[in-house]
C-alpha positions, 0 to 999 in steps of 0.5 A: 500499500503507498503513502496515498492509499493510506491517506486515503484509506477509509480507517485512516480517514475515520481517525483522522475524522476523530483527530480533527473533532477532538476537544471541539465535537459539539461546533455546529460544523462538526455536529453536521458533518458527523450526523451523515458520517460514513457519507461524508465519509466516502465522499472525501474519499472518492474525491481525492482517489479521484483527485477531484479533491478541492480545499474550500476557504478559510475562516479568518480572524485575528487573535492577540497573545503575545502579538497579533497574529491571522488565523485562518480556519479551513472547513472541517472537511478539509481539516479531516484531510490534514488530519490524515495526511499528517498521520501519515507522513508525520512520523517519516519526517520526526525520525529526521528532525534533530533532538532540540526542536520542541514545537509541535511534536509528541513528547516535546512542548514548551516546558521540555524546551525550557528545562532544556534551556536550563539544562544547557545552562547549567553544563555552559556553567560548569565549563565556563569556569567564571567567564561569562555566557552569551545567547544568541536568540533569533525570530524568523520575520513573519515565518508562515507567510514566507514558506515559499512553496517551491522549496516545501515541495522539492523537501517533502519530495526528497523523502517521499517521492511519491506522486499522488501524494505531492498531488495533495500536498500541492492541493493543500499548498495551494489553498493558501496563495503566499506561504502556509496558514497558521491554523492547519494541522499541515502547517506545524508540520510544514513548518517544522520540515521546512526550518528542519534544513536551519537546523542541520546547518546550525549543528552541522555546518556551524557546530554549535552544540548548544542549539535549540529551536521552537518553531521559528523562535531558536537560541544558541548559548556560548562562552565566545561572543565574538562567535555568536555573532558571526554565527547570526550573521551566517545564519542570517546568509543562510535563511536568506540564500536557501529559505527565502526567509529573514530574520526579524531587525529587532529580534535577533541579538547577543546577549550576556545569559546572567541578565536573563534568557527569556524564552516562550513566555518565561525567563531564566535567570541563574537557577530561577524560572520566572513568568514574563510579565507581559504575559501576566499581564496580558492574562489579566487583561483577557481574565476580566474580557473572558469573565464579562463574556460569561455574564452576558453569556457570550461564554460558557462556564466550562470555556473560561474554566479551561482558559483558566486551567491552561494558565495555570499549567502555565503558572506553576511551572514558573518559580512565580509562588509569591506573584501567585499569592497575590492574585489568589482567588482572583485567579483560581 
């Protein structure tokens, strides 16, 4: 059975449906699809196998967390296709990812990335023998919007030269004219595949040991400040020439690590792990807005509790006991 046949297998499509509806099963579009589930899955299977499948239009909305982002939500039947594709090809690509790539991977995530950063800092501090530690921290400018369709297709073809699969990948990519849309499950995988090229450049060519990446945010730790500045310029050149990407002009810097390394919402300073102040302020602002929505019956109590539970998990991971005590019952 080819990979394309695995993707379009009815059992795989059914499992993809279950994955796509997870935590969202009571939304109207999902309930509607599920009412005639077998018929809808068979129709989708026929379109895929006959190559008549066309991706639907996205619904766009803006979210504001650390920055404003435009999210593009695909119709539910297309999300089933995204899950079906990822179920088949993600394990193949994941084997080739470096250990220290932490976004959207099983067994990884933000907490694992922060723990790894702390491990790097401890290891380097032992080797430093009184010397100062430095950090090169970078962000790729408008990353998702600038993923090149031709390049990502070549990367996938290099690993999986299946013309039927590549046709489907092309349909998903061309559903969004430029880059890859934030909101698609396939976009998360394609984004990791794309910057895996950078990972190998940093590890094999630059031979940087203390490197880790979470999607388009990455950092390198070292004792040689000059070398980190040189690495930054080599990375800038590689991204521009090989991946058609640019470093964010205001988010690519070398600084002393003892001042605190701000990464993924936490600030690591010494042996302590703190919450980023701006994140706390942002959540408190969001808290008041969500409470008003609950009072006006716009948001359910359960949705509000889910949001609080998520933030509690984030906050408890930090050494912020005094802050949590101060917030007290207003949060919990």
